[in-house]
N, C-alpha and C positions, 0 to 999 in steps of 0.2 A: 197835383191830381197825378200826374204820372210818374213823378217820383214815389208818391204814396204806392201807387200799385205796383211798382218794382221792389218797393221795400216788402210788400205784402208777399209778392212771389219768392223773394228772397228767404223771408221769415219761413215760410211755407216747405220751402226746400231743405232749409236746415232741420225740420221736425221731421220730414220724410227721412232725411238721413239718417238723424237719430232712431229712427223707428227700426231702420232697416240694420243698423248697426247692432241694437240692441238683441232683436231678434238672432243676428249671425253670433254674438257672444253666448246667447241661451243655448243655440244649437251646439255650440263648441264646447259648453260645459256638459252638454248632454250625449256628448261623442256621435253627431249625426250630422257628418259633414253634406251628406247627400239633399239635408234639407236646405241647405245655404246656396246649393247648386238650384235647386227650385226657386229662390228668392230671385236668382239672376234668370234664369231661363223661363220661367212662369210668369214673369211679371214685366213684361219688356214695356208695356202702356204706363209703367211706373215710370221706369228709366227714361221715356220720351218727355215726360215732365222736367227731367232736369238738363240744365244748359251741357254742351258736350263735356268741358272739362271736371264738371261735377261728376256726371255720369260715368267718367273714366275714372277719377279718383275713387268712387265708391265700389266699382267692379273690380279695382285692382285689392281695396281694402277687403272686399269678400273673399279673393284667392288668399290673401294674407291670414285671415280668420280659418279657413280649410287646412292652411297648413300647419296651424297649431293643434289639430288632431293627428295624433300618430298614424302612420301608414296610409295616408291620404293623397300619396304621389300621383296615381292613376288619374283620380277626380281633379287634382290640380292641373294636371296635362291637358285634361279635357275641357276646363274651363278657360286654361290659356288659349286654345284653339279658337273657342268660342268668342275671347276676346280680340285675339287676330283678325277674325273675320269682321267682326264689328269696325275695328280699326280701318279694314280694307274699303268698307261700305261707307265709312265715315271720312276717310281719307286722312286719316291720322297718323301718318307714318313714324313721326319719332316715338310716340306711344307703343306702336307698333311693333318698332325694334326693341323697345324695352322690355315688353311682353315675349318675344320670341327670344331673347337673351335669358329671360327665365325659363321657358319652355326647354332650351337647349341644357341649362342646368340641370332642369328635372329630367331629361332623358339622360344624363351622365349619372345621377343620382339612382336611377333604376336601371344602369347597366346597358345603355343604349348609346354607345359614344358614336357609333357612324348616325344615327339620327339627330345626334347633337350637331357633329361636324357639317352635317347638309344644311342645318339652319343658321349656323354661325358666318361659314364661308360667304353667302350671297350679303349678309348684313354689312360685312367688313367693305367690301365694296361700294355700298351705299354710304356708309359712316365715313369712310377716307373721303369721298367727294363732299361729304356736307363740312368735314373737319371738325367732327365733334370728339374732342380729345377724352373726355369724360367718358363717354361709351365706349373709345378704344381702348381705354386701360382697362374697361370690365371684359370687353369682348376678346382681348388679347389673352388676359388672365385665364379667362374659362378655357380659350384655346390650347394654352398650355396644360391646363388640367386635362382635356380631353386627349391630348397626345400622349401626355405621360400615361393615363389611362391605357392608353393600347399600345404602349412601350415604344413610343416614337421618341427618344429623349433628346435627339438633334432638334426636332422640329418643335418639342416642348420647350427648351432653352430658347430657340429663336423667338416664339411667342412672348415668353416670359421677358425677355429683352426689350421686344416692342411695347410690352405692357408698360414695363419702367420707365421706357424714354418718352410715352405719353403721359405718364404721371408727372413726369419732370417739368412738363410744360402748362400744366394746371393744378390749382389746388384738389387736393384728392383728400376726402375723410380720414383719419388716422387708421380705422377698421379696416379700409380699402388697403391703405397700404402694410398695414399688418398681414392681411391674406397674400399680397405680394412677396413680403419677408418670408412668410410660411413656405409659400411655393418655392421659394430660392432655395430656402435651407434643405427642403424636400430633394431639390435636384443636385445639391451639391453631396447631399448624402448619398444619392445614387451613384456619384463620382466616387465616394468613399472619403471624400474632403471633410471629415467630421468637426474639424477645427473651425473651418469656415462655416459650414451647416449651423454650428452650435449658436455663432455669433449672430447668424439671422433668426434662429428661432428665438433667440433671447429679446431681439427688438421686437418681433411678433408678440411675445409674451408679454413685454412690459407694456405695449398698446392695448392689447387685448383685457389684459388684468385689472388697467387702470378703468377701464370701461365696463369692468364685470360680465365680459363677456364669456359663454361656456366653454369657449372652443380655448380660451388660457390654458385650462388643464392638460389639453392635447400638446400644446406649446412646451408646457413643463415636462411631460413624458418624452417628447422628442430631446429636449435639452439633456435630460438624463440619461437616454439612450446613447448621445454621441459621446458623453464622458467615459460610459461604459465601453462603448467601440474603442473610445482613446487611451482605455485603461487607466484613467485619471482616479485613483480611489479616493485620494483626499477632497478634490473637488466634488466627488459623487457627496461623500458624508456631508461636505458644506451643503450642498442642495438639499438633501433632505433634513438636515438639523436647522436650517435658515425657516426664515417665517414662511416662506412660500412652500416649503417642504412639509412644515406642520400644518398651514390652510389645506392643502391636497392631500395629506399623507393618510386620510382615513379609506381614500378612494381605493377600490377593487384593484383596479388597475395598476396604481402607484405603488400599491403594496406588492403586487407580482414583479414589477420591473425593480423593486428595491430588493426583492430576493433572487431575481435574476443578476443583479449587482453582487449581492454578498456570494453566489454560486459562482462567479467571475472571478471575485479576491480569492477564493479557494482554489480554484482551478478544477472545480468538481463537475466532470460530466454529468454523473449521477445525479448530483443536487440541481443542475440545471434542466435535467430531463424531467425530473420530478415536477418542478415549478412549471414548465410547459405542459406538462400532463393534467396538473390540476389547473391551470389556466389557458384551457385550448384557443380561446378567442383573441388572447394578445399576439 
């Protein structure tokens, strides 16, 4: 009898979760993320029905749904803060750290690096004590991005070194390693070591492209730019004429970078200025 009751509760929980997810998907399609917020904020009694792990999973999923709507960063920040408070009330420290990591990333995205650092620093103390290597990898990587954003390149390198060291101690997903390689390429580019930067961008590109990650095209652009900075004209042509150049060749920014390459090959300042004027965002 007890097992039957447990099975019924589990089945009811799955049905309720499916309904919440369906509603969220509909609101994403309608571009109404504020209604996803209402699901979370105005239905606390519904979430009380779920077990703590399932409630946490559903809440995180709702933030993921909001993230699918363009320009929803401020709403995501609001929901992250709500979930952090819930974690404090429920004493869910590991989940709290994960959500704080996401909040810090959102602060960086919205050009609030100071707020992002204020979140990261205390988490690092707790995570080092817990020896959570997986979370350390992500925290130090984000910390590196924040320091790079505020132009503290020495600390950005130190944080990235710490992230890579932690990643060597545990298994990390290929996309996370690609993110580390991408950041390494950016830092080497800052030091004008474009040969080494290219190798890191290439490693990142291969991982991202094999997983159909949209960031692959960014890595490809960085690869081409590194070749331009080294004035490696033949290698630039190989990139553009190869299968990846054909794959991404119709992208507006890739086309603009190709024009920059051609202007560089001609040594024409006028042509370069025309390209930059026609493509002010690159």
